[in-house]
One Martini backbone bead per residue (centre of mass of N, CA, C, O) as a GRO file, in nm:
protein
  222
    1MET     BB    1  -7.965  -8.026  11.006
    2SER     BB    2  -7.947  -8.019  11.334
    3THR     BB    3  -8.113  -8.220  11.607
    4GLU     BB    4  -7.948  -8.144  11.838
    5PRO     BB    5  -7.951  -8.058  12.145
    6SER     BB    6  -7.919  -7.778  12.345
    7SER     BB    7  -7.706  -7.644  12.603
    8PHE     BB    8  -7.667  -7.473  12.921
    9ASP     BB    9  -7.375  -7.355  13.088
   10ARG     BB   10  -7.372  -7.179  13.371
   11GLY     BB   11  -7.081  -7.206  13.473
   12ALA     BB   12  -6.939  -7.103  13.215
   13ALA     BB   13  -7.076  -6.825  13.217
   14VAL     BB   14  -6.965  -6.728  13.486
   15THR     BB   15  -6.668  -6.749  13.421
   16ARG     BB   16  -6.669  -6.548  13.183
   17SER     BB   17  -6.783  -6.309  13.340
   18LEU     BB   18  -6.550  -6.281  13.542
   19LEU     BB   19  -6.324  -6.237  13.326
   20GLY     BB   20  -6.439  -5.970  13.208
   21TRP     BB   21  -6.344  -5.787  13.450
   22GLY     BB   22  -6.039  -5.794  13.368
   23VAL     BB   23  -6.092  -5.600  13.122
   24VAL     BB   24  -6.236  -5.353  13.267
   25ALA     BB   25  -6.055  -5.249  13.499
   26GLY     BB   26  -5.840  -5.077  13.355
   27PRO     BB   27  -6.007  -4.865  13.196
   28PHE     BB   28  -6.163  -4.764  13.438
   29TYR     BB   29  -5.930  -4.659  13.613
   30VAL     BB   30  -5.799  -4.467  13.403
   31VAL     BB   31  -6.036  -4.288  13.323
   32VAL     BB   32  -6.115  -4.190  13.604
   33GLY     BB   33  -5.836  -4.090  13.698
   34VAL     BB   34  -5.782  -3.884  13.469
   35THR     BB   35  -6.035  -3.717  13.512
   36LEU     BB   36  -5.962  -3.629  13.799
   37ALA     BB   37  -5.683  -3.504  13.733
   38LEU     BB   38  -5.805  -3.280  13.528
   39THR     BB   39  -6.013  -3.158  13.776
   40ARG     BB   40  -5.787  -3.106  13.984
   41PRO     BB   41  -5.656  -2.878  14.169
   42GLY     BB   42  -5.295  -2.905  14.146
   43PHE     BB   43  -5.288  -3.140  13.947
   44HIS     BB   44  -5.009  -3.338  13.804
   45LEU     BB   45  -4.924  -3.596  13.601
   46SER     BB   46  -4.597  -3.534  13.600
   47GLN     BB   47  -4.586  -3.516  13.947
   48HIS     BB   48  -4.832  -3.708  14.025
   49ALA     BB   49  -4.968  -3.955  14.176
   50LEU     BB   50  -5.278  -4.101  14.161
   51SER     BB   51  -5.311  -4.157  14.474
   52LEU     BB   52  -5.334  -3.846  14.559
   53LEU     BB   53  -5.647  -3.821  14.497
   54MET     BB   54  -5.730  -3.915  14.799
   55LEU     BB   55  -5.687  -3.626  14.861
   56GLY     BB   56  -5.902  -3.426  14.999
   57GLU     BB   57  -6.225  -3.338  14.932
   58TRP     BB   58  -6.228  -3.554  14.660
   59GLY     BB   59  -6.094  -3.833  14.748
   60TRP     BB   60  -6.333  -4.040  14.742
   61MET     BB   61  -6.333  -4.096  14.437
   62GLN     BB   62  -6.064  -4.256  14.423
   63ARG     BB   63  -6.142  -4.469  14.625
   64VAL     BB   64  -6.377  -4.583  14.465
   65ASN     BB   65  -6.213  -4.655  14.218
   66LEU     BB   66  -6.030  -4.860  14.361
   67ILE     BB   67  -6.250  -5.048  14.476
   68LEU     BB   68  -6.392  -5.122  14.210
   69THR     BB   69  -6.142  -5.239  14.078
   70ALA     BB   70  -6.093  -5.456  14.292
   71LEU     BB   71  -6.358  -5.614  14.242
   72MET     BB   72  -6.286  -5.690  13.952
   73VAL     BB   73  -6.027  -5.844  14.020
   74LEU     BB   74  -6.165  -6.055  14.204
   75ALA     BB   75  -6.344  -6.171  13.986
   76ALA     BB   76  -6.114  -6.267  13.803
   77ALA     BB   77  -5.985  -6.458  14.006
   78TRP     BB   78  -6.230  -6.648  14.016
   79GLY     BB   79  -6.219  -6.716  13.715
   80PHE     BB   80  -5.943  -6.854  13.711
   81LEU     BB   81  -6.017  -7.079  13.912
   82ARG     BB   82  -6.252  -7.200  13.738
   83ALA     BB   83  -6.089  -7.248  13.464
   84ILE     BB   84  -5.815  -7.344  13.620
   85ARG     BB   85  -5.769  -7.687  13.733
   86THR     BB   86  -5.487  -7.603  13.875
   87GLY     BB   87  -5.210  -7.491  14.028
   88ARG     BB   88  -5.180  -7.248  13.841
   89GLY     BB   89  -5.463  -7.137  13.886
   90LEU     BB   90  -5.435  -7.092  14.188
   91ALA     BB   91  -5.198  -6.896  14.174
   92ILE     BB   92  -5.329  -6.680  14.002
   93ALA     BB   93  -5.573  -6.625  14.183
   94VAL     BB   94  -5.428  -6.550  14.447
   95LEU     BB   95  -5.254  -6.316  14.330
   96VAL     BB   96  -5.482  -6.145  14.216
   97GLY     BB   97  -5.634  -6.126  14.485
   98ALA     BB   98  -5.407  -5.981  14.639
   99TYR     BB   99  -5.414  -5.730  14.466
  100GLY     BB  100  -5.707  -5.650  14.531
  101ILE     BB  101  -5.669  -5.622  14.838
  102CYS     BB  102  -5.446  -5.402  14.820
  103LEU     BB  103  -5.626  -5.190  14.692
  104ILE     BB  104  -5.816  -5.158  14.931
  105LEU     BB  105  -5.597  -5.086  15.142
  106SER     BB  106  -5.495  -4.834  14.984
  107ALA     BB  107  -5.771  -4.684  15.023
  108ILE     BB  108  -5.776  -4.683  15.335
  109PHE     BB  109  -5.457  -4.598  15.305
  110PRO     BB  110  -5.340  -4.313  15.243
  111PRO     BB  111  -5.127  -4.096  15.142
  112ASP     BB  112  -4.905  -3.857  15.164
  113PRO     BB  113  -4.841  -3.553  15.133
  114VAL     BB  114  -4.725  -3.310  14.903
  115PRO     BB  115  -4.582  -3.067  14.750
  116GLY     BB  116  -4.888  -2.902  14.640
  117PHE     BB  117  -5.039  -3.179  14.747
  118PRO     BB  118  -5.254  -3.044  14.839
  119PRO     BB  119  -5.332  -2.738  14.823
  120GLY     BB  120  -5.080  -2.601  15.044
  121SER     BB  121  -4.887  -2.822  15.078
  122ALA     BB  122  -4.563  -2.913  15.223
  123GLY     BB  123  -4.509  -3.171  15.329
  124GLY     BB  124  -4.281  -3.404  15.491
  125THR     BB  125  -4.470  -3.625  15.595
  126ALA     BB  126  -4.514  -3.913  15.824
  127SER     BB  127  -4.735  -4.185  15.825
  128LEU     BB  128  -4.895  -4.475  15.875
  129SER     BB  129  -5.069  -4.458  15.624
  130GLY     BB  130  -4.839  -4.405  15.422
  131VAL     BB  131  -4.680  -4.664  15.478
  132LEU     BB  132  -4.909  -4.866  15.415
  133HIS     BB  133  -4.950  -4.780  15.126
  134LEU     BB  134  -4.670  -4.874  15.030
  135VAL     BB  135  -4.684  -5.167  15.120
  136PHE     BB  136  -4.942  -5.249  14.960
  137GLY     BB  137  -4.830  -5.168  14.688
  138ALA     BB  138  -4.590  -5.362  14.682
  139LEU     BB  139  -4.750  -5.625  14.724
  140GLY     BB  140  -4.942  -5.595  14.483
  141PHE     BB  141  -4.729  -5.579  14.250
  142ALA     BB  142  -4.588  -5.841  14.319
  143ALA     BB  143  -4.838  -6.022  14.278
  144LEU     BB  144  -4.892  -5.945  13.983
  145ALA     BB  145  -4.622  -6.042  13.871
  146ALA     BB  146  -4.650  -6.335  13.973
  147ALA     BB  147  -4.903  -6.394  13.806
  148ALA     BB  148  -4.764  -6.360  13.532
  149PHE     BB  149  -4.563  -6.594  13.578
  150ALA     BB  150  -4.775  -6.817  13.621
  151TYR     BB  151  -4.909  -6.780  13.347
  152ALA     BB  152  -4.658  -6.843  13.180
  153GLY     BB  153  -4.638  -7.136  13.274
  154TRP     BB  154  -4.913  -7.224  13.163
  155CYS     BB  155  -4.857  -7.154  12.865
  156ARG     BB  156  -4.633  -7.362  12.828
  157VAL     BB  157  -4.810  -7.613  12.884
  158ILE     BB  158  -5.030  -7.537  12.639
  159GLY     BB  159  -4.862  -7.403  12.394
  160ALA     BB  160  -4.791  -7.062  12.462
  161PRO     BB  161  -4.503  -6.897  12.425
  162ARG     BB  162  -4.573  -6.601  12.356
  163ARG     BB  163  -4.745  -6.545  12.605
  164ALA     BB  164  -4.522  -6.605  12.806
  165VAL     BB  165  -4.329  -6.380  12.722
  166GLY     BB  166  -4.522  -6.141  12.759
  167ALA     BB  167  -4.580  -6.188  13.062
  168THR     BB  168  -4.289  -6.165  13.161
  169VAL     BB  169  -4.234  -5.879  13.065
  170LEU     BB  170  -4.467  -5.743  13.223
  171GLY     BB  171  -4.375  -5.834  13.504
  172VAL     BB  172  -4.105  -5.683  13.500
  173ILE     BB  173  -4.223  -5.400  13.456
  174VAL     BB  174  -4.380  -5.386  13.716
  175LEU     BB  175  -4.139  -5.404  13.909
  176VAL     BB  176  -3.953  -5.181  13.797
  177GLY     BB  177  -4.161  -4.951  13.796
  178PHE     BB  178  -4.238  -4.944  14.095
  179PHE     BB  179  -3.956  -4.938  14.240
  180GLY     BB  180  -3.850  -4.703  14.071
  181GLY     BB  181  -4.078  -4.503  14.141
  182ALA     BB  182  -4.033  -4.507  14.450
  183ALA     BB  183  -3.734  -4.399  14.434
  184PHE     BB  184  -3.851  -4.144  14.223
  185ALA     BB  185  -4.116  -3.989  14.338
  186THR     BB  186  -4.007  -3.668  14.333
  187ILE     BB  187  -3.997  -3.719  14.022
  188PRO     BB  188  -4.106  -3.760  13.701
  189LEU     BB  189  -3.977  -4.041  13.660
  190GLY     BB  190  -4.137  -4.185  13.884
  191VAL     BB  191  -4.419  -4.137  13.769
  192LEU     BB  192  -4.369  -4.282  13.500
  193LEU     BB  193  -4.302  -4.562  13.620
  194LEU     BB  194  -4.574  -4.603  13.758
  195TRP     BB  195  -4.743  -4.594  13.504
  196ILE     BB  196  -4.609  -4.833  13.365
  197SER     BB  197  -4.682  -5.040  13.580
  198VAL     BB  198  -4.987  -5.012  13.573
  199LEU     BB  199  -5.031  -5.066  13.267
  200ALA     BB  200  -4.892  -5.343  13.255
  201GLY     BB  201  -5.072  -5.489  13.461
  202LEU     BB  202  -5.351  -5.432  13.323
  203LEU     BB  203  -5.275  -5.557  13.053
  204TRP     BB  204  -5.227  -5.841  13.150
  205LEU     BB  205  -5.507  -5.891  13.269
  206ALA     BB  206  -5.661  -5.856  13.005
  207LEU     BB  207  -5.514  -6.068  12.829
  208ALA     BB  208  -5.558  -6.311  13.017
  209SER     BB  209  -5.867  -6.297  13.025
  210ILE     BB  210  -5.910  -6.335  12.722
  211HIS     BB  211  -5.768  -6.605  12.693
  212VAL     BB  212  -5.931  -6.770  12.906
  213TYR     BB  213  -6.205  -6.713  12.787
  214ALA     BB  214  -6.145  -6.858  12.510
  215TRP     BB  215  -6.049  -7.134  12.645
  216SER     BB  216  -6.308  -7.170  12.754
  217PRO     BB  217  -6.597  -7.303  12.766
  218HIS     BB  218  -6.883  -7.290  12.614
  219PRO     BB  219  -7.209  -7.257  12.731
  220VAL     BB  220  -7.292  -7.363  12.447
  221ARG     BB  221  -7.416  -7.689  12.383
  222ALA     BB  222  -7.466  -7.965  12.149
   0.00000   0.00000   0.00000
């Protein structure tokens, strides 16, 4: 039986705690978003992008969902910065943080109504808020994909080629899905592509957070 005293590294514990939010963010956003989508009159998952839930009488609920998810993403970004003390870590953290900030800005500037949603809307209007929503969405997903590519580079450096390939594939899916979805936003194919982009991005964030969490030093040291 070892008689060596054990010590608790508070900094390591904080780092792991922050990375844990990167795992929670995706399921939280999807579960809350789908629940709202299934309970909002006139909203159809096959026809409407989830961001449209920010419109109408109960739109504040989806805004809160987006902002809370963004805060979790920002916490994970800080965790990446604390865990990976290299240029790759800084790049991952800054890019994930940029994604989180863009989520907040997308909540502040909601999209324009579309035909049929909110109920009774004729759509066809373009506002500054709607344009900014698209711009911040594009910047956010581009930043998230770039973060996946930066993480892939770090994985190659530490000798984890399979994780590097997986991250690269997910990053490409994020880009293709978002910009393809934006191009076909008025038809079900566009909505499907947007969903694929969102899920791929959140999946990468969760997997990367789990990996770096396990890679980081344990807070209890003997």
